[in-house]
N, C-alpha and C positions, 0 to 999 in steps of 0.2 A: 504494500500500500504506500502511495506517495501523495502527499498534500503540499502544494506550493502556492504561495500567495494566499488568495482567498478560496482556493480550491478545497473542497471537503468531500470525504467519502462517508456517506451516511448509510447506516444499516437499519433495516426494518424487516417486518414479517414478510414483505414481498421480495426481499433480496437486498440489493445494493443500489444506491444512487450516487453518481458522480456529479457533484454540484459546484456551480460557480455562482456566487452572489456578490454583487457590487464590485465586479472586476473592472479594472481601469486599464487604459492604454499605456500607463506608465509602470505597470508591474506585471510580470509573467505570473499567471495563475493556472494551476493544473490539478485535476483530481484523477488519480490513476490507481489501478490495481495491476499487478504483474507478478511473474514468478521467477524473476532473475536478479533484481537489484539486491535482495537480501540473501541470495544463494551464493555459496562459496564457488570459486571457479572450478569447472567451467560453468559460466552463468546460463548459457543457452543449452537447452536439452532436447527440444522437440525436432523430430525428423519425420519425413514421410515414410510409409503411408499412414495417415491418421485422419480422424474426423473431429471437427469442432462443431458443437451445436450450442447456440445461445439464444435466449428469448429476451428481447430488448425493445425499448421505445424511448422517446425523448419528449421533453417539455414543449418543443417547438418543431415546426416543419422545416423543410430544407430552405425555404425562403427567409426564415426568421432566426434560426439557430446561428450563432456567431462563433468563429474560431475554427478549431478542428476537433474531431472526435472519431471514435471507431473501436474496433476490436479485431484481434487476429494475432498473427505472428510476425516478428521482425527482429532485426539486430539493431539495438540502440546504438547510434553512431558514436556517441561519447559515453564511455563507461568509467565509473570511479576506479582509480588506480591504473588506468591505461593512458599512456601518453599519446598514442596515435589513434585517430578515429577509425572506426570499423566501416568498411564499405557497406552501404545500405542493401538489405535484402528484406523483402516483405511479401506476405500473402495475407490479405485482410479485407474487411469491410471498412471503408475510409470515407470520412466526410470533411469537406473544407468549404468555408464561405468566402465570398468576395471580401476584401480585395485579393484573396489567394488566386493564383493562376499557375497551378502545377500542371501545365499542358504537356504531358509526357506521351500520351497515346493519340495518334492521329485520328481526328474525327470525334474525339471525346473532349468535352469542356474541361477546363483546368480547375473547376470547382464543382461541388455537388456531392451526392451520396453515391458511392461507387463500390463495385467489387474490383479488386486490383492486385496485380503481381508486379514485382520488381526484383531483379537480381543483378546487382552491379558487380558480383563476383564471378560472372560468367567469363570464360576465356575470350570470347569475341569482344566483350566490353572492355576488358583489360587491354586487349590489343589495340583498340581504338582510342583508349584514354589519352595517350600522348598527342593525338591529333585533335583533341577536343577544342582547343582555342581556335585553330584554323577552321574546324567544322562549324563552330558558332558563327564565324564570319561568313563562310560560304553559304550558310543557310539563310542569310539575310537577302540572298538573291532568290526570288520566287521559284524559278525553275529548279535550282539546286535544292531548295527547301523541300520541294515535292519529291525529289529523287533520294535525298539523303536521310530524311526523317525516318522512313520505314526501316532503313538499315540500322540506324541508331536504336530504334525501338526494339528491333529483333535482338540486337547485340545485348541490350540491357534487360532482356527477359520481361519487357513491359507489356502488359495486357490489362485493359480496363473496360468496364461497362458501367454506364450510368443506370442507377436503379430507380424505377418509377414507383416506389412505395411510399406510403405516408409514414414519416418518421414518428409521428405522434401516436400511432397505433401499435399495439404489441404485435410483433412478428417473430417467428422462429427463423433465425439465420443459421445456415449450415455451410460449412466449408469441408470439402473432401480434398485434402492435399495429398496427391499421389506422386509417384516417382517421376512421371513425365508430363503431367498436366494437373490443373486444379479446377474443380467444379464448385460453383457457388449456387446455393439454393435459398429461396425465401419461401417459407411455409410449404416446403417439399416440392416447389416448382423451380426448375433450374433457370437461373437468370444470367449465368455467364460460364463459359467453358474456356479457360485460359490455356493456350498451347505451351505454357511454360510452367515449371515447378521449381521454385527457388531451392537451392541446396540448403540442408540444415547444417548445423543445428540453429534453430531460432528460438526466441522467447515469446511467451504469451503476454499480451498487453491489452487493456481496455482503458480508455481515457477520454477526458473532455478538457480542452484548454482554450485560451484566448489568443492563440497565435495565428498569423497569416504568413504565407510564403509565396514567392514567385520563382518558378523555375521553368524556362521554356527552351526549346531546341535552338532558338536564335541567340541564346546566351543571356537572356534577361534574368537577373537574379535579384531577390529582395526578401526582406523578412521584417515583421513588425508585430504589433499587438493591437487587438480591438477591445472595445469596451461594450460588452453586451448591455442593452438598456434595462434589462430586468433579470431576475433569477432564472437560470436555465440548468437543466440536468439531463443526464442519460441514465435510464434505469435498466438494471440487469437482473432479471428474475431467476434465471437458471443458466448453468454452464456445465458442459461436459466435453472432455477431450479424451478420445480413446483411439487405440491403434486399429487400423483397418486390415482385415485379411483379404487380400486381393486374389481372387480365384482366376486361374488362367484356363 
């Protein structure tokens, strides 16, 4: 459990609520549960194939919730006691609000409620990494942008789908993280099949914070904080993570 700024983790008969109340743009606030920050190294333990199922809802819909939120698996880039950042890997249900613009998947908005994968540890991505500054410049040319973006997206194991569900209503979100692909379900209906599967190990996280970020293929980068106008929360009623037996 992690509480930063005015972020609070509230427990009740229905489960857990990750709450921000009176958050300001001058202070980072975060309410988070995870299974790696208090674990002795190695911090991250989850590998495919596995299934995560979680029942969740929020105080606001996608047009009114502010900051970022979500649940799933990732490698936290900066860990206590580590000098060097960890390359990002994630497979999760992820939300961000404007002014965030994390436009990583072609044809998918850079904000909203998504099912998403990212694996910056893939060999193709590592091979392209030294050329990133030149790539950012080249992709400012419209034709090269159209040609190069899919290459970078494939190299980074990036796959996203915008979810057309009401965040304010309870839904059961399921993730099947397999060896070669990932499947995302809402109320037992498949909503996204990603042709990538980030390598483990990853750590489980669920959070709500007041951050925004900009990351685009053209090299636009930025980060800041938002001030939600009222109390907001993400409720988690149940959670299960279990290994999957894949029958061939």
